Structures are given as structure tokens and as C-alpha cells.
C-alpha positions in Angstrom: 0.0 13.8 24.1 -2.5 13.3 21.2 -1.8 15.3 17.9 -4.1 15.9 15.2 -3.1 14.1 11.8 -2.3 17.8 10.4 -0.1 18.4 13.2 1.7 15.0 13.0 2.3 15.9 9.2 3.8 18.8 10.5 5.8 17.6 13.0 7.2 14.8 11.1 8.0 17.3 8.1 9.9 19.5 10.6 12.0 16.3 12.2 13.1 15.7 8.9 13.7 19.1 8.0 15.4 19.9 11.2 18.1 17.0 10.2 18.7 18.4 6.8 18.9 21.9 8.0 21.6 20.8 10.7 23.4 19.1 8.2 23.3 22.0 5.8 24.1 24.8 8.3 27.2 22.6 9.8 28.4 22.0 6.4 28.1 25.9 5.9 30.1 26.5 8.9 32.9 24.0 7.9 33.1 25.2 4.3 33.4 28.9 5.3 35.7 27.7 7.9 37.8 25.9 5.7 37.6 28.8 3.1 39.0 31.4 5.7 41.6 29.2 6.8 42.9 28.3 3.5 43.0 32.3 2.7 45.2 32.8 5.7 47.2 30.0 5.2 47.8 30.9 1.5 48.7 34.7 3.0 51.1 32.9 5.2 52.8 30.8 2.7 53.1 34.0 0.2 54.5 36.1 2.8 57.3 33.3 4.3 58.3 32.8 0.7 58.5 36.3 -0.1 60.7 37.1 3.0 62.7 34.3 2.3 64.2 36.3 -0.7 64.9 39.3 1.4 67.6 37.7 3.7 71.4 37.3 3.8 73.4 34.9 5.5 76.8 35.9 6.9 78.6 32.7 8.5 76.0 31.3 11.0 74.1 34.6 11.1 71.0 35.4 9.4 69.6 38.7 9.0 66.9 40.9 6.7 68.1 43.1 4.1 66.4 46.8 4.2 65.0 46.3 7.7 64.8 49.8 8.3 63.0 50.4 5.1 60.4 47.8 6.3 60.0 49.4 9.7 59.3 52.7 8.1 56.7 51.2 6.1 54.8 49.6 9.2 54.9 53.2 10.5 53.2 54.7 7.7 50.5 52.1 6.6 48.1 50.5 9.1 48.0 46.9 8.7 44.8 45.2 9.3 46.1 41.7 9.8 49.9 42.3 10.3 52.5 39.5 9.4 55.0 38.4 12.1 58.4 37.3 10.5 61.3 35.7 12.6 64.4 34.1 11.7 66.4 31.6 13.7 69.5 29.4 13.1 69.8 25.8 12.9 69.6 25.3 16.8 66.4 27.6 17.0 68.1 30.6 18.7 66.5 34.0 17.3 68.6 35.7 14.7 66.1 38.4 13.4 62.8 39.3 13.6 60.2 41.7 12.0 59.6 45.4 13.8 56.2 44.4 14.9 57.3 41.6 17.0 59.1 44.0 19.4 60.0 42.4 22.6 57.8 39.1 21.9 59.1 36.3 19.9 57.7 33.4 17.8 58.0 29.8 19.4 59.8 27.8 17.0 58.7 23.9 17.5 61.1 21.4 15.7 58.6 18.7 15.9 56.4 20.7 13.4 56.6 19.5 9.7 58.1 22.0 7.6 55.6 24.2 5.2 52.7 22.9 7.6 50.3 25.4 8.9 49.4 25.2 12.6 47.8 27.2 15.3 49.8 28.6 18.4 49.9 31.3 20.6 52.0 34.6 20.9 51.7 36.6 24.1 48.0 35.2 24.9 47.1 35.9 21.5 46.0 32.8 19.1 48.0 33.1 15.5 48.6 30.9 12.4 52.1 29.9 12.0 54.2 28.4 9.2 58.1 27.1 9.4 60.1 27.1 6.3 63.8 25.8 6.1 66.7 28.1 4.9 69.3 26.5 3.0 72.5 27.7 1.6 74.1 25.2 -1.1 71.8 22.4 0.3 73.2 23.1 3.9 70.6 24.2 6.3 71.2 27.4 7.9 68.0 27.9 9.9 64.4 28.6 9.7 61.8 31.5 8.7 58.9 31.6 10.8 55.7 33.5 9.5 52.5 34.0 11.8 49.4 35.9 11.5 46.7 36.7 14.2 43.4 34.4 14.2 41.4 37.0 16.0 39.9 38.1 12.8 38.9 34.6 11.4 37.8 33.4 14.8 35.7 36.6 15.3 33.9 35.6 11.8 33.6 32.3 12.5 31.9 33.2 15.8 29.8 35.6 14.2 28.6 32.9 11.8 28.1 30.1 14.4 26.0 32.6 16.7 24.1 33.5 13.3 23.3 30.1 12.4 22.2 28.8 16.0 20.0 32.0 15.9 18.5 31.0 12.5 18.0 27.4 13.3 14.8 27.8 15.5 13.4 30.6 13.4 13.8 28.5 10.5 12.2 25.5 12.1 9.6 27.6 13.6 8.7 29.1 10.3 8.6 25.8 8.5 6.5 24.2 11.1 3.7 26.9 10.8 4.2 27.0 6.8 4.1 22.9 6.7 1.1 23.1 9.0 -0.9 25.4 6.9 0.4 23.3 3.9 -0.9 20.2 5.5 -4.1 21.8 6.3 -4.8 22.3 2.9 -3.6 18.8 1.6 -6.0 16.8 3.9 -8.9 19.0 2.8 -10.2 16.4 0.7 -9.6 13.9 3.3 -11.9 15.8 5.6 -14.3 15.9 2.6 -14.2 12.5 2.4 -14.7 11.9 6.2 -17.9 14.4 6.3 -19.6 12.6 3.4 -19.0 9.6 4.9 -20.5 10.4 8.1 -23.2 11.5 6.5 -23.9 8.2 4.6 -26.1 5.9 6.5 -28.1 2.6 5.6 -31.0 5.1 4.2 -28.2 7.2 2.0 -26.2 4.9 0.5 -26.8 6.1 -2.8 -24.9 9.2 -2.0 -21.3 9.2 -3.2 -18.1 11.0 -2.6 -17.1 13.9 -5.0 -14.0 13.2 -7.0 -10.9 15.1 -6.9 -9.8 17.1 -10.1 -6.5 15.6 -9.9 -6.0 11.8 -10.4 -3.6 11.2 -7.8 -3.5 9.1 -4.2 -6.8 10.9 -3.2 -8.4 10.3 -6.4 -7.8 6.5 -6.1 -8.7 6.3 -2.4 -12.1 8.3 -3.2 -12.9 6.1 -6.2 -12.1 3.0 -3.9 -14.6 4.2 -1.0 -17.0 5.0 -3.7 -16.9 1.5 -5.4 -16.8 -0.1 -1.7 -20.3 2.1 -1.3 -21.5 0.9 -4.6 -20.7 -2.9 -3.6 -22.5 -2.3 0.1 -25.5 -0.9 -1.5 -26.0 -3.7 -3.9 -25.2 -6.5 -1.0 -27.8 -4.5 1.0 -30.3 -4.4 -1.6 -29.7 -8.0 -2.4 -30.0 -8.8 1.4 -33.3 -6.8 1.8 -34.6 -8.5 -1.2 -33.5 -12.1 -0.1 -35.1 -11.6 3.2 -38.5 -10.3 1.6 -38.5 -13.2 -0.6 -37.4 -15.8 1.9 -40.2 -14.4 4.2 -42.8 -14.6 1.6 -41.6 -18.4 0.5 -42.1 -19.1 4.4 -45.4 -17.4 4.7 -46.7 -19.7 2.0 -46.3 -23.0 3.2 -47.2 -22.0 6.5 -50.3 -20.3 5.5 -51.3 -23.6 3.6 -50.5 -25.7 6.7 -52.5 -23.4 9.0 -55.8 -23.4 6.7 -55.7 -27.2 6.2 -55.6 -27.8 10.0 -58.1 -24.7 10.6 -60.7 -26.5 8.0 -59.8 -30.2 9.6 -60.9 -28.5 12.9 -64.3 -27.2 11.8 -66.2 -30.3 12.0 -65.9 -33.9 12.6 -64.4 -35.6 9.5 -63.8 -39.2 8.0 -60.8 -41.1 8.4 -60.3 -40.7 4.7 -60.5 -37.1 4.9 -58.3 -36.7 7.8 -55.6 -38.6 6.2 -55.7 -36.3 3.1 -55.9 -33.4 5.0 -52.8 -34.9 6.8 -50.9 -35.8 3.8 -51.1 -32.1 2.5 -49.8 -30.7 5.8 -46.9 -33.3 5.4 -46.0 -32.3 1.8 -46.2 -28.4 3.3 -44.0 -29.5 6.0 -41.4 -31.3 3.6 -41.6 -28.0 1.7 -40.8 -25.9 4.8 -37.9 -28.6 5.4 -36.5 -28.2 1.8 -36.7 -24.5 1.9 -34.9 -23.9 5.4 -32.1 -26.6 4.2 -31.4 -24.3 1.1 -31.5 -21.1 2.9 -29.1 -22.6 5.5 -26.9 -23.8 2.3 -26.7 -20.2 1.0 -25.7 -19.1 4.3 -22.8 -21.4 4.8 -21.4 -20.6 1.4 -21.3 -16.9 2.8 -19.5 -18.0 5.8 -17.1 -20.8 4.7 -15.9 -20.5 1.2 -12.9 -18.7 2.3 -11.6 -21.9 4.3 -12.3 -24.4 1.1 -9.2 -26.4 0.0 -9.9 -28.1 -3.7 -8.6 -31.3 -4.6 -8.1 -33.4 -7.1 -11.5 -35.3 -7.7 -13.0 -37.6 -10.5 -15.9 -36.2 -12.4 -17.6 -39.4 -13.6 -18.3 -41.4 -10.3 -19.9 -37.8 -8.9 -22.2 -37.8 -11.8 -23.0 -41.7 -11.8 -23.5 -41.3 -8.0 -26.2 -38.2 -8.6 -27.6 -40.2 -11.4 -28.3 -43.4 -8.9 -29.8 -41.1 -6.4 -32.5 -39.7 -8.8 -33.0 -43.0 -11.1 -36.8 -43.3 -9.9 -37.5 -40.0 -11.1 -35.6 -40.4 -14.4 -37.3 -43.7 -14.9 -40.6 -42.0 -14.1 -40.4 -39.6 -16.9 -38.6 -42.0 -19.1 -35.5 -39.8 -19.7 -32.8 -40.7 -21.8 -29.4 -39.9 -20.2 -26.0 -39.5 -22.3 -23.1 -39.5 -20.3 -19.7 -38.7 -22.0 -17.0 -38.3 -19.6 -13.5 -39.9 -19.6 -13.2 -41.9 -16.4 -9.8 -40.7 -15.5 -10.8 -37.1 -16.0 -10.0 -35.3 -12.7 -10.9 -31.7 -11.9 -9.5 -29.6 -8.7 -12.8 -29.0 -6.4 -14.6 -30.0 -3.2 -16.4 -32.9 -4.0 -19.4 -31.8 -1.7 -19.5 -28.4 -3.8 -19.4 -30.2 -6.8 -22.2 -32.7 -5.9 -24.4 -29.9 -5.3 -23.8 -28.3 -8.6 -24.2 -31.5 -10.5 -27.4 -32.5 -8.4 -29.2 -29.1 -8.9 -28.3 -28.7 -12.8 -29.4 -32.4 -13.3 -32.7 -32.3 -11.2 -33.7 -28.8 -13.1 -33.2 -30.6 -16.3 -35.1 -33.6 -15.0 -38.0 -31.1 -13.9 -38.3 -29.2 -16.9 -37.8 -31.5 -19.6 -41.2 -33.1 -21.0 -41.6 -36.8 -21.0 -39.2 -39.1 -22.8 -36.5 -36.3 -23.7 -32.9 -36.3 -23.5 -30.5 -35.0 -21.0 -26.8 -35.0 -21.8 -24.0 -34.9 -19.5 -20.5 -34.5 -21.3 -16.9 -33.4 -20.0 -13.7 -32.9 -21.9 -10.1 -31.5 -21.5 -8.5 -29.4 -24.2 -5.0 -27.8 -23.7 -5.4 -28.3 -19.9 -8.6 -26.4 -19.6 -11.4 -28.9 -18.5 -15.1 -28.0 -19.8 -18.4 -29.7 -18.8 -22.0 -29.2 -19.6 -25.5 -30.6 -18.7 -28.2 -30.0 -21.4 -32.0 -30.8 -21.9 -34.6 -30.6 -24.6 -37.1 -28.8 -22.3 -39.2 -25.7 -22.4 -35.9 -23.5 -22.5 -35.4 -19.9 -20.8 -36.4 -16.6 -22.6 -33.2 -14.3 -23.2 -34.5 -11.7 -20.9 -34.7 -13.9 -18.0 -31.2 -15.5 -18.4 -29.3 -12.7 -16.5 -31.7 -13.4 -13.5 -31.9 -17.1 -13.0 -29.1 -17.1 -10.6 -30.8 -14.7 -8.2 -32.5 -16.1 -5.1 -36.3 -17.1 -5.5 -36.4 -16.1 -9.1 -38.4 -18.6 -11.8 -38.8 -17.8 -15.3 -42.4 -17.9 -16.2 -43.5 -19.5 -13.0 -46.9 -19.4 -13.7 -46.8 -21.0 -16.9 -45.6 -24.1 -15.0 -47.2 -24.3 -11.7 -47.1 -27.7 -11.7 -43.6 -28.1 -11.3 -42.4 -27.8 -7.9 -39.6 -25.7 -6.6 -38.6 -22.3 -5.1 -36.3 -20.7 -7.1 -32.9 -21.4 -4.9 -31.6 -24.2 -7.0 -29.5 -22.2 -9.5 -28.4 -19.7 -6.6 -26.7 -22.7 -4.6 -25.0 -23.6 -8.1 -23.9 -20.2 -8.6 -22.7 -20.0 -5.0 -20.8 -23.1 -5.2 -19.1 -22.6 -8.5 -18.0 -19.2 -7.3 -16.4 -20.8 -4.0 -14.6 -23.4 -6.3 -13.7 -20.7 -9.1 -15.6 -22.3 -11.7 -17.2 -20.2 -14.5 -20.9 -21.2 -15.1 -22.6 -19.9 -18.3 -26.1 -20.6 -19.9 -27.3 -21.0 -23.4 -31.1 -21.5 -23.8 -33.6 -21.3 -26.9 -37.5 -21.5 -25.8 -39.0 -24.5 -26.4 -35.7 -26.3 -27.5 -33.8 -26.6 -24.7 -31.1 -25.3 -22.0 -27.6 -26.1 -21.7 -25.4 -25.2 -18.7 -21.7 -25.0 -19.3 -19.0 -25.3 -16.3 -15.5 -24.2 -17.1 -13.0 -25.3 -14.2 -10.1 -23.2 -13.1 -6.5 -24.7 -14.5 -5.0 -26.6 -11.7 
């Protein structure tokens, strides 16, 4: 049977409470039983010792003193719980007994320890009995037996048991409905959270759940959900912006390619003109290919970064390998390369990702630096912390743009340097790769003087 959350809370509380109530009721019963029997046993011991002082011994016979007065007192007084007293000799033969025993006699059990209370029967009636030895000059003469009826105590205990058994289901039923009501009140904030989240869709992600007044677990839950919604909204906005920018970037070379081919097909042209148009088309195709590769690379970061395993990697060989790949471009622009890296310096990284970081930062430095400027690549270790930077003497980045340079397709002052090819994805790839490796990337830049990107590697 499927139960609602509210009813499950009430049921679990009921089961826990039922266990506690059961233990409490059992304890109450046994405490009362112990108290009743203790009171009865104290009275029995008192009566036995009291009547032990009212006997006399003649030879081997034992009798009560003033037995006539005792009988008259029983006639005058109504005893609620009469005491039965009996004397037996050492052989267990009845010598004398209280008048209220009349034709009955208490049973003597020599196997029972003396001064020990025990249950027995007298004429089909349950009684509580005690046996005390009678001695004269350290010689055993007989025993005094004292007993009281157990009907009264048994009736009290039976009534208590019935009352507890009657109260048990009543208490549990009452607790269930009370708990169910309290559970309903307790989960109202959860119901509010549910109704609010059900209203939130892709078109209303700006709505948030109202925080409870009390800073408890529900407050923490609500805050976490609101923070999650905030992250989802920002991620969706970034995705929408990325999709729009990617669509725009893809349409531009396609439009150029289409326009070039349409113009080429309008009329017959010379071989030189065909070659020129084909060259333009190939350039746009190359541009599309690079853009597609970069977009796929960004998508890979989102799906594979959780499975990467960093390893000890020497930094200098990676830098030298990137420099060899771009040697012709660097020589064409006559840049001076200043590398200061200890050949034995190792960092914890994935070589492929680290190569991407260095390549994109270096190519940016080459592209945005005027002819003949210096590009510096340095790395050092201090107190176990490894830091590196790649700097240039190029045009720099304006302060208001520095927070956006890692966003996809963002290019600072793109209109001022139309001659520099790019689509604004290089630094996005750098940021994704750094995040995957746990590397902190920061930038310092002054317009007209140059830019420096710092890489702080995680401590191994």
C-alpha cells in the first residue's frame, strides 16, 4: 500500500512511539506489581514478628497467649485483608492457629527458605505466605506461619492491566492523528517548494522559492535549490548565447563562400579569376574547419573533464614543441622569444590539455604583438607552488573587457583589428582546459603596453 509522505511520517513516529509506550506501560505494571507485593510482604513480616512475641512454649507444645481476646477482637472489627497465623512444631504438625482459619490450615513447606515470601493457596484461594522459625535457647521448637489473601492485590493488578491495555490503542490512535496533523504542518514548506518548482520552466527560470523564516534544514534545502536554479539559468543563458554566436560565426563564412561561388558562376571568367575565387573559397572552408574543430573541442571539455587523470609532465619540452610548430609564423613577424624554464620542472597535468593552453596563449601573443616585439615564457617553483606566465608587448586589453575575454566568441575591440584573424574561441578553450586541470588562469594587461597571462598549477 502506497502511503503519502505525511502518513509515512505519522506511521514511523507511531511505530517508534508504540515501542516507547509499550516499554513504559510494562514498566508501570511491574513497578506497581513490585510496590503492591512489597507492601504485602512488609505487612506479613510485621505480623509474623509481632505474633512471634505472643506465643509461649510448654515442653514440645506451642500456643498463642490471649487467644480469647484475639477472637473477640476479630468479632468486633471488620478486617479488610485478614492475617492468618498458624503455629507448627518442628515436625510440621499444627499446634495452634488464628481463629479466622477455623477448619482450614496453612500448608507448611519445609523446602522453602525461612523469612522468604512465596505464593500458595488456602482453600482454593491465592495467598501470600511467610515461615519463621521459633527457637528457645537456640533450640528449634517449631515455626510460625503468616499469610494474607492475594485477591485484593491481584484485583488491583488485573484492573491496572486492563486499563493499560485499553489505554494503549487509544494513546496510539490519538498520537497518530496528532502526528499526522503536525507532519502536515511540517511539510507545508516542502509543498510550497514543490508547487514553486513545478511552475518554473525554461521561460520562467528567474522565479525563486521564498526562503523560510527559520534557518533550519528546509532553509538550507531552499537555498540550495535557488542556487541550483541560478546556476541552471546562467548555464542556459550561456548556452543560448553560445548557440546564437556559433550560428552567426558559421553563417558568415558560408555566406562569403556562397556569394563568391554565385559571383563566379554569373559569367565566364579567366583562369586567373577562377583561381582567385577558388582561393577565397578555400580560405573560408579552412575558416569553417577551424571553427568546427574548436566548437567540438569545447564540447569535449564539457563531457570528458571528469574522466581525466593528471600526470607528472615536464613543462619545457611542451613549450619547445609548440614553438617549433609556429616557428615560421614567429620568424615572419620577427618576434624575440625569451624562455626561462628549468628543464627539470614538472607540473601535474594532462599533456594534451597543457599543450592546448600553451598553444592558444602563445598564438594570441604572436597575433596581437606588433612586428619585432618580445614574447616571454617563464615558469618557476616556490615553496612547492608552480607558477608560469606568457607575456607579450602587444596592444593590450582594456580593463572593462578583461572579465569577458574567456567567454566564447568575445573579441576585445574586434573592429580595431579586423586584419587579425580569429573567432574568439581560443581563450575559451584555455579557460576550459585550465578548469579541467585545476589550473588558475589570470590576466594582467595594459592597453598599448602588452598582456601577461599567469598560470598557477595545483600543488601535487
